[in-house]
C-alpha positions as CSV (number, residue, x, y, z in Angstrom):
1,X,174.6,164.5,188.3
2,X,171.9,166.1,186.2
3,X,169.1,168.2,187.7
4,X,165.6,168.1,186.1
5,X,164.2,171.5,187.2
6,X,161.8,173.7,185.3
7,X,162.3,177.5,185.1
8,X,159.3,178.0,187.4
9,X,161.1,175.8,190.0
10,X,163.8,178.5,190.4
11,X,161.9,181.6,191.3
12,X,163.8,184.6,192.5
13,X,164.4,185.5,196.1
14,X,162.2,188.1,197.7
15,X,162.4,189.6,201.1
16,X,160.2,192.5,202.2
17,X,159.9,195.0,205.1
18,X,156.4,195.3,206.5
19,X,155.0,197.4,209.4
20,X,153.9,195.6,212.6
21,X,152.4,197.0,215.8
22,X,154.6,195.7,218.7
23,X,153.3,195.6,222.3
24,X,155.8,196.5,225.0
25,X,155.2,195.4,228.6
26,X,157.0,195.2,232.0
27,X,155.6,193.9,235.3
28,X,153.9,196.6,237.2
29,X,153.8,199.0,234.3
30,X,151.3,200.1,231.7
31,X,151.8,198.4,228.3
32,X,152.6,200.6,225.3
33,X,152.5,200.0,221.6
34,X,155.1,201.0,219.1
35,X,155.2,200.7,215.3
36,X,158.1,198.4,214.2
37,X,158.8,196.5,211.1
38,X,159.2,192.8,210.3
39,X,160.9,190.9,207.5
40,X,159.2,188.2,205.5
41,X,159.9,186.5,202.2
42,X,161.2,183.5,200.4
43,X,164.9,183.0,199.9
44,X,166.5,180.2,197.8
45,X,167.7,177.2,199.7
46,X,168.4,173.7,198.4
47,X,170.3,170.5,199.2
48,X,172.0,168.1,196.8
49,X,173.1,164.9,198.7
50,X,176.8,164.6,199.1
51,X,177.4,167.5,196.8
52,X,176.1,170.9,197.9
53,X,173.9,172.7,200.3
54,X,172.7,176.3,200.0
55,X,170.6,178.1,202.6
56,X,169.3,181.6,202.7
57,X,166.8,183.4,204.9
58,X,164.9,186.7,205.0
59,X,166.5,188.7,207.8
60,X,167.0,192.2,209.1
61,X,170.2,193.9,207.9
62,X,169.9,197.3,209.5
63,X,168.1,198.8,212.5
64,X,167.8,201.8,214.7
65,X,167.5,201.5,218.5
66,X,164.9,203.7,220.2
67,X,164.1,204.2,223.9
68,X,160.5,203.8,225.0
69,X,159.4,205.0,228.5
70,X,156.7,202.9,230.2
71,X,154.7,204.4,233.1
72,X,154.8,202.2,236.2
73,X,153.1,202.2,239.6
74,X,154.3,204.9,242.0
75,X,155.2,207.4,239.2
76,X,158.2,205.2,238.3
77,X,159.3,204.8,234.7
78,X,161.0,201.9,233.0
79,X,163.0,202.5,229.8
80,X,162.9,199.8,227.2
81,X,165.4,199.8,224.3
82,X,163.7,198.5,221.1
83,X,165.4,197.7,217.8
84,X,163.4,199.1,214.9
85,X,164.1,197.2,211.7
86,X,165.1,199.5,208.8
87,X,165.8,197.0,206.0
88,X,165.7,193.3,205.1
89,X,167.5,191.1,202.7
90,X,168.0,187.4,201.8
91,X,171.3,186.4,203.4
92,X,173.2,183.1,204.0
93,X,171.9,181.0,206.9
94,X,174.0,180.8,210.1
95,X,174.9,184.4,210.4
96,X,173.5,187.2,212.6
97,X,173.3,190.4,210.6
98,X,172.1,193.0,213.2
């Protein structure tokens, strides 16, 4: 089998960490906002019929967990555990990394 691909057809992977404002809510409580991160990018994937499949995706690979206290009716507080993404990378599909 021969592949007719141009050099520009095979661009390198890229996967970036970017900040995002995340809204936290719980019934009966005031909403709160927290700065988190998201992963986005383009990771190389391809399929050759009856020969080979390669799949990669941009995914978080490390995180920290923080506790966020939400104020609720009747002076109650609800604690939400939130995963804050620390780093991202192109990784093989089908696996959970954090």
